[in-house]
C-alpha positions in Angstrom: 176.9 169.8 81.4 176.5 168.7 85.0 178.7 169.7 88.0 180.9 167.3 89.9 179.4 167.7 93.3 179.7 164.8 95.7 176.5 164.3 97.7 177.5 162.5 100.9 176.5 158.8 100.9 175.0 159.1 97.4 177.0 156.3 95.7 177.6 156.0 92.0 174.8 154.4 90.0 171.3 155.1 89.0 168.8 156.1 91.6 165.2 155.7 90.3 162.5 158.0 91.7 159.9 156.0 93.6 156.5 157.6 92.6 154.8 155.7 95.4 156.9 157.5 98.0 157.4 160.8 96.2 155.2 163.8 95.5 155.4 166.5 92.9 153.0 169.2 94.1 152.3 172.9 93.5 150.5 175.9 95.0 149.0 178.9 93.2 147.2 182.0 94.5 143.4 181.8 94.0 141.1 184.9 94.1 144.1 186.9 95.5 143.4 185.6 99.1 144.0 181.9 99.3 146.1 179.1 97.7 145.0 176.1 95.7 147.2 173.0 96.1 147.6 170.3 93.6 149.9 167.5 92.5 150.8 165.3 89.6 150.1 161.6 90.2 152.1 160.1 87.3 155.8 160.8 86.9 159.2 159.1 86.7 162.8 160.1 86.9 166.3 159.3 87.9 169.4 160.6 89.6 172.5 159.2 87.9 175.9 159.6 89.7 179.0 158.5 87.8 182.2 157.3 89.4 183.7 160.8 89.4 180.6 162.2 91.3 179.0 164.0 88.3 175.3 164.0 88.9 172.6 164.1 86.3 168.9 164.3 87.1 165.9 163.8 84.8 162.2 163.6 85.3 159.1 163.2 83.2 155.6 164.3 84.4 152.3 163.2 82.9 150.6 166.6 82.9 147.1 164.9 82.4 147.6 163.3 85.8 147.1 166.7 87.6 144.7 166.7 90.5 143.6 169.4 92.8 140.9 167.2 94.3 138.2 169.0 92.3 137.2 167.2 89.1 135.7 170.4 87.4 138.8 172.4 88.1 141.1 169.5 87.0 139.2 169.3 83.7 139.6 173.0 83.1 143.3 172.8 83.9 143.7 170.2 81.1 142.2 172.4 78.4 143.9 174.9 76.1 143.2 177.7 78.7 146.0 176.2 80.8 148.1 173.0 80.2 146.5 171.9 76.8 147.4 168.3 77.7 146.4 166.8 74.3 149.0 168.9 72.6 151.6 169.0 75.5 151.1 165.8 77.5 154.5 165.7 79.2 156.5 168.2 81.3 160.3 167.4 81.5 163.2 168.4 83.6 166.9 167.8 82.7 169.6 169.0 85.0 172.5 171.2 83.9 174.3 171.6 87.2 174.2 170.9 90.9 176.0 173.1 93.3 176.3 173.2 97.1 174.8 176.2 98.9 175.3 176.0 102.7 173.8 172.8 103.9 171.6 172.6 100.8 172.1 172.4 97.1 171.0 174.4 94.0 169.8 172.2 91.2 169.7 174.0 87.9 168.1 172.6 84.8 165.9 172.9 81.8 162.2 172.6 82.6 159.8 172.1 79.7 156.1 172.8 80.3 153.4 173.6 77.7 156.0 173.3 74.9 158.2 176.0 76.4 161.7 175.3 77.9 163.0 177.6 80.6 166.0 177.3 82.9 164.9 176.9 86.6 166.7 176.7 89.9 165.5 174.5 92.7 166.7 174.7 96.3 167.3 171.1 97.3 167.5 169.7 100.9 169.3 166.4 101.0 167.7 164.2 103.7 170.3 161.4 103.5 170.4 157.7 102.7 168.8 154.8 104.5 169.6 151.1 104.0 166.0 150.6 102.9 163.7 147.6 103.5 165.5 144.8 101.7 165.5 146.3 98.2 168.7 148.4 98.6 169.4 151.9 99.8 167.0 154.8 99.3 167.8 158.5 99.3 165.5 161.4 100.2 165.3 165.0 98.9 163.0 168.0 99.2 163.1 170.6 96.5 161.3 173.9 95.8 161.2 176.5 93.2 158.8 179.2 92.0 158.0 179.7 88.3 155.8 182.2 86.5 153.1 180.4 84.4 153.3 183.2 81.8 156.9 182.3 81.1 155.6 178.9 79.9 152.9 180.3 77.6 150.1 179.8 80.1 148.6 183.3 79.9 144.9 183.0 80.6 143.6 186.2 82.2 140.6 185.9 84.5 140.4 189.4 86.0 138.3 190.1 89.1 135.9 193.0 89.2 137.7 194.7 92.1 141.1 194.1 90.7 143.5 191.2 90.6 142.9 187.9 89.0 141.3 184.5 89.7 144.6 182.7 89.3 148.0 184.1 90.2 151.0 184.1 88.0 153.5 182.6 90.5 153.4 178.8 90.9 155.4 177.2 93.7 156.6 173.7 93.0 157.3 171.4 95.9 159.0 168.1 95.4 159.4 165.3 98.0 161.5 162.7 96.4 162.5 159.2 97.5 164.9 157.4 95.1 166.2 153.8 95.2 169.6 152.7 94.0 169.0 150.3 91.1 170.9 147.0 91.0 
């Protein structure tokens, strides 16, 4: 079920996520002292708004498209130690509700990663709508959430000699989304 929340200027129809002008990125603690940043290069999704204002959001992410700008690390992330992309090639998100929270929104939905589905909440900043560049209106959003990789069955332990771990449990997801209204 999705909530009937009217987002100003977001007219009824299907808004397709433009992967050329969008980013699905993440950060994770490394060696307890720094953060590694990465992103997924291949993804698709849509925001569907019906005439009554009910909004549904869906996205599919090709997990094998992960990049941290380090080929060795990217290769390891694709193995059974982490994402196991041969068995679980796609991560998905399906919204269940959208609710206003001050000037922002809370987007709740089912996120499936590594074959495990968990409910997540994203804080969403709506950046507005622009007339676009001749192909119709575009809308912009920024969204963030933090998940625990262990909740999704990614439980590799790589302890450090002095305590702590090579890879942290908390993963911050950062989405910068541009979506165009489809004709």
